[in-house]
C-alpha positions as CSV (number, residue, x, y, z in Angstrom):
1,X,0.0,0.0,0.0
2,X,1.3,3.5,-0.8
3,X,2.3,5.7,2.0
4,X,1.1,9.3,2.2
5,X,3.5,11.6,3.8
6,X,2.4,15.1,4.9
7,X,5.2,17.7,4.7
8,X,5.4,21.4,4.6
9,X,6.0,22.7,1.0
10,X,9.2,24.8,1.2
11,X,9.3,25.9,-2.4
12,X,8.0,28.9,-4.3
13,X,4.4,28.6,-3.0
14,X,5.5,29.1,0.6
15,X,7.6,32.2,-0.2
16,X,6.4,35.3,1.6
17,X,7.6,37.4,-1.3
18,X,4.8,39.9,-2.1
19,X,4.5,40.7,-5.8
20,X,2.9,44.0,-6.8
21,X,-0.3,43.6,-8.8
22,X,-0.3,44.5,-12.4
23,X,-0.8,48.3,-12.9
24,X,-4.3,49.5,-13.7
25,X,-4.4,50.5,-17.4
26,X,-8.1,50.7,-17.8
27,X,-11.1,49.8,-15.7
28,X,-13.2,47.1,-17.4
29,X,-17.0,47.0,-17.2
30,X,-18.5,43.7,-16.3
31,X,-22.0,42.4,-15.8
32,X,-22.9,39.9,-13.0
33,X,-24.5,36.8,-14.3
34,X,-25.4,34.6,-11.2
35,X,-22.1,32.8,-10.6
36,X,-19.8,34.8,-12.9
37,X,-18.9,38.3,-14.1
38,X,-18.8,38.9,-17.9
39,X,-16.9,41.5,-19.8
40,X,-17.6,42.0,-23.5
41,X,-15.4,45.0,-24.2
42,X,-11.7,45.8,-23.4
43,X,-11.3,42.4,-21.7
44,X,-7.7,42.2,-22.9
45,X,-6.8,44.6,-20.1
46,X,-7.6,41.9,-17.5
47,X,-7.0,38.7,-19.4
48,X,-3.6,39.3,-21.0
49,X,-1.7,40.8,-18.0
50,X,-2.6,38.1,-15.5
51,X,-4.7,35.5,-17.3
52,X,-7.9,36.1,-15.4
53,X,-11.0,34.5,-16.7
54,X,-12.0,32.4,-19.6
55,X,-12.4,33.7,-23.2
56,X,-15.5,32.4,-24.9
57,X,-16.2,34.0,-28.3
58,X,-16.5,37.7,-27.8
59,X,-16.8,37.6,-24.0
60,X,-14.6,37.0,-21.0
61,X,-16.1,35.1,-18.1
62,X,-14.6,35.6,-14.7
63,X,-15.2,33.2,-11.8
64,X,-16.4,35.0,-8.7
65,X,-13.1,34.6,-6.9
66,X,-11.4,36.4,-9.8
67,X,-14.1,39.1,-10.0
68,X,-14.0,39.8,-6.3
69,X,-10.2,40.2,-6.3
70,X,-10.2,42.3,-9.5
71,X,-12.9,44.6,-8.1
72,X,-11.0,45.0,-4.8
73,X,-7.9,46.0,-6.9
74,X,-9.9,48.6,-8.9
75,X,-9.4,46.7,-12.2
76,X,-13.1,46.1,-13.0
77,X,-16.6,47.6,-12.3
78,X,-19.4,45.1,-11.8
79,X,-23.0,46.0,-12.5
80,X,-26.1,43.9,-11.5
81,X,-29.6,44.8,-12.5
82,X,-28.5,48.3,-13.4
83,X,-26.7,49.0,-10.1
84,X,-22.9,49.1,-9.5
85,X,-21.7,46.6,-6.9
86,X,-19.1,47.4,-4.3
87,X,-16.6,44.8,-2.9
88,X,-18.8,43.8,0.0
89,X,-22.0,43.3,-2.0
90,X,-20.1,41.1,-4.6
91,X,-18.3,39.2,-1.9
92,X,-21.6,38.5,0.0
93,X,-23.3,37.4,-3.2
94,X,-20.5,34.9,-3.9
95,X,-20.6,33.6,-0.3
96,X,-24.4,33.1,-0.6
97,X,-23.8,30.8,-3.6
98,X,-20.8,28.9,-2.2
99,X,-20.4,28.2,1.5
100,X,-16.7,27.5,0.9
101,X,-16.2,30.9,-0.8
102,X,-14.5,32.6,2.1
103,X,-11.7,30.0,2.3
104,X,-11.4,29.8,-1.5
105,X,-11.2,33.6,-1.9
106,X,-8.6,34.0,0.8
107,X,-6.4,31.3,-0.8
108,X,-6.8,32.7,-4.3
109,X,-5.9,36.2,-3.1
110,X,-2.9,34.9,-1.2
111,X,-1.6,33.0,-4.3
112,X,-2.1,36.0,-6.5
113,X,-0.2,38.2,-4.1
114,X,2.7,35.8,-4.4
115,X,2.8,36.5,-8.1
116,X,1.6,33.0,-9.1
117,X,-0.6,32.3,-12.1
118,X,-3.8,30.7,-10.8
119,X,-6.6,29.1,-12.7
120,X,-9.8,27.5,-11.4
121,X,-9.7,23.8,-11.1
122,X,-13.3,22.7,-11.2
123,X,-12.9,20.3,-14.1
124,X,-10.0,18.6,-12.4
125,X,-11.9,18.2,-9.1
126,X,-9.8,20.7,-7.1
127,X,-10.2,24.4,-6.2
128,X,-7.2,25.8,-8.2
129,X,-4.4,25.0,-10.6
130,X,-1.2,26.9,-10.0
131,X,1.7,27.4,-12.4
132,X,5.2,28.5,-11.8
133,X,6.0,32.2,-11.9
134,X,6.6,33.6,-15.3
135,X,4.6,30.9,-17.2
136,X,2.4,32.2,-20.0
137,X,-0.7,30.3,-21.1
138,X,-0.7,29.0,-24.6
139,X,-2.4,26.4,-26.8
140,X,-0.6,23.4,-28.2
141,X,2.3,21.4,-26.9
142,X,3.8,22.7,-23.6
143,X,7.1,22.2,-21.9
144,X,7.3,20.6,-18.5
145,X,7.5,24.0,-16.8
146,X,4.4,25.2,-18.6
147,X,2.2,22.5,-17.1
148,X,0.3,22.8,-13.9
149,X,2.7,22.6,-11.0
150,X,0.3,22.4,-8.1
151,X,-3.4,21.6,-7.6
152,X,-4.8,23.2,-4.5
153,X,-7.6,22.3,-2.1
154,X,-8.8,25.0,0.2
155,X,-10.2,24.1,3.7
156,X,-10.7,25.8,7.1
157,X,-8.4,24.8,9.9
158,X,-11.1,22.6,11.6
159,X,-11.7,20.5,8.4
160,X,-11.7,16.7,8.7
161,X,-11.5,14.1,6.0
162,X,-11.4,10.4,5.4
163,X,-8.3,8.5,4.2
164,X,-10.3,7.7,1.1
165,X,-10.8,11.4,0.3
166,X,-7.1,12.0,0.9
167,X,-6.2,9.1,-1.3
168,X,-8.4,10.4,-4.2
169,X,-6.8,13.8,-4.1
170,X,-3.3,12.4,-4.2
171,X,-4.2,10.2,-7.1
172,X,-5.7,13.2,-8.9
173,X,-2.4,15.1,-8.6
174,X,-0.4,12.1,-9.6
175,X,-2.5,11.6,-12.8
176,X,-1.8,15.1,-14.1
177,X,1.8,15.1,-12.9
178,X,1.3,17.9,-10.5
179,X,1.9,18.3,-6.7
180,X,-1.0,18.4,-4.3
181,X,-1.3,21.2,-1.8
182,X,-3.8,21.6,1.0
183,X,-4.3,25.3,1.8
184,X,-5.4,25.6,5.4
185,X,-7.1,28.9,6.3
186,X,-7.1,29.6,10.0
187,X,-9.6,31.8,12.0
188,X,-7.4,34.9,11.4
189,X,-7.4,34.4,7.7
190,X,-3.8,33.2,7.5
191,X,-3.0,30.5,4.9
192,X,-0.6,27.6,5.5
193,X,0.2,25.2,2.7
194,X,0.9,21.5,3.1
195,X,2.1,19.2,0.4
196,X,0.8,15.7,0.3
197,X,3.2,13.3,-1.5
198,X,2.9,9.7,-2.5
199,X,5.7,7.2,-1.7
200,X,6.0,3.6,-2.7
201,X,7.7,1.2,-0.3
């Protein structure tokens, strides 16, 4: 049976180096559509500098964690039913749809502040996919460095899980050749990262 070893990740992700956000070139207008914010004009000002959102045809769809952070940083305006939303109203809306939003948002913000490229990980069964610093997204063949380096699960400090759940998450990371991190958010909002590795006897 494989042995799972929990150890503190000491590489880039745990670096306390703060990276200044991209400078604001233009504020982009977005419309809130239930669980996403959508930009139809000037979306390149938020997609190209930091790879926020997903481009679908002529629109850019932002996950709520992305939209809340970009609104906080003054990069976007969000309108819902003709009214402009502030940070708190958008945050509260997101939290009403997802009970795990506070932990997920706090981890997302922390990873972005460290200058890491972060993408949502829903289709992979995790919260986020994280790339090394300096990676640029592209289509087609990728080098080893350009692939996902970490998959991240966000949980509060009192979270409990079964060994089966832990085993599934380790296998998921192994299958896509990534490292698995558990991001633990404490009651003060501080984030600690633990890497779970798989070792064969």
